[in-house]
C-alpha positions in Angstrom: 3.5 3.1 -10.2 4.2 0.0 -8.1 1.4 -0.9 -5.7 3.7 -2.4 -3.1 4.4 -1.0 0.4 8.1 -0.5 1.0 7.7 -1.2 4.7 5.3 -4.1 5.1 5.3 -5.5 1.6 1.6 -5.3 1.2 0.6 -5.8 -2.5 -2.6 -6.2 -4.5 -4.6 -9.4 -3.8 -7.1 -11.1 -6.1 -10.5 -12.7 -5.6 -14.0 -13.0 -7.0 -16.7 -10.4 -7.4 -19.9 -12.3 -6.6 -23.2 -11.0 -8.0 -26.6 -11.5 -6.6 -27.2 -14.4 -9.0 -23.9 -15.9 -7.7 -21.9 -15.4 -10.9 -18.2 -14.9 -10.3 -15.8 -12.6 -12.1 -12.2 -11.8 -11.1 -11.3 -8.6 -9.3 -8.4 -6.9 -7.5 -8.0 -5.3 -4.1 -5.3 -2.7 -4.2 -3.6 -1.3 -1.1 -3.8 2.5 -0.3 -0.3 3.5 -1.2 1.1 7.0 -0.7 4.4 8.4 -1.9 6.0 10.3 1.0 9.4 11.8 1.9 10.9 9.9 4.8 14.2 9.7 6.7 15.8 6.3 5.8 19.3 5.6 7.3 19.8 9.3 8.0 19.0 10.6 4.5 15.7 11.8 3.0 14.2 9.4 0.4 10.8 9.1 -1.4 9.1 5.9 -0.3 5.8 4.2 -1.2 4.0 3.4 2.0 0.5 2.1 2.8 -1.9 4.1 5.0 -1.8 1.5 7.8 2.0 1.8 8.1 1.8 5.6 7.9 -0.8 5.8 10.6 1.1 3.4 12.8 4.2 5.6 12.7 6.5 3.0 11.2 8.6 5.7 9.4 9.8 9.2 10.3 8.5 11.8 7.9 10.9 14.3 6.5 10.3 18.0 7.2 
């Protein structure tokens, strides 16, 4: 499943995991994506949306 928000385009980002001894290894931060039914252009569609957009009310949920 794609880890990209259909509304804001938020996607996984990379960085380093830093241990106590300051060793660095690569890691990923993934957005909290939900698959919800929403009204898009007057029709009901399944969209992948992050929690931040869902809480902000950027879409209209289908009943």
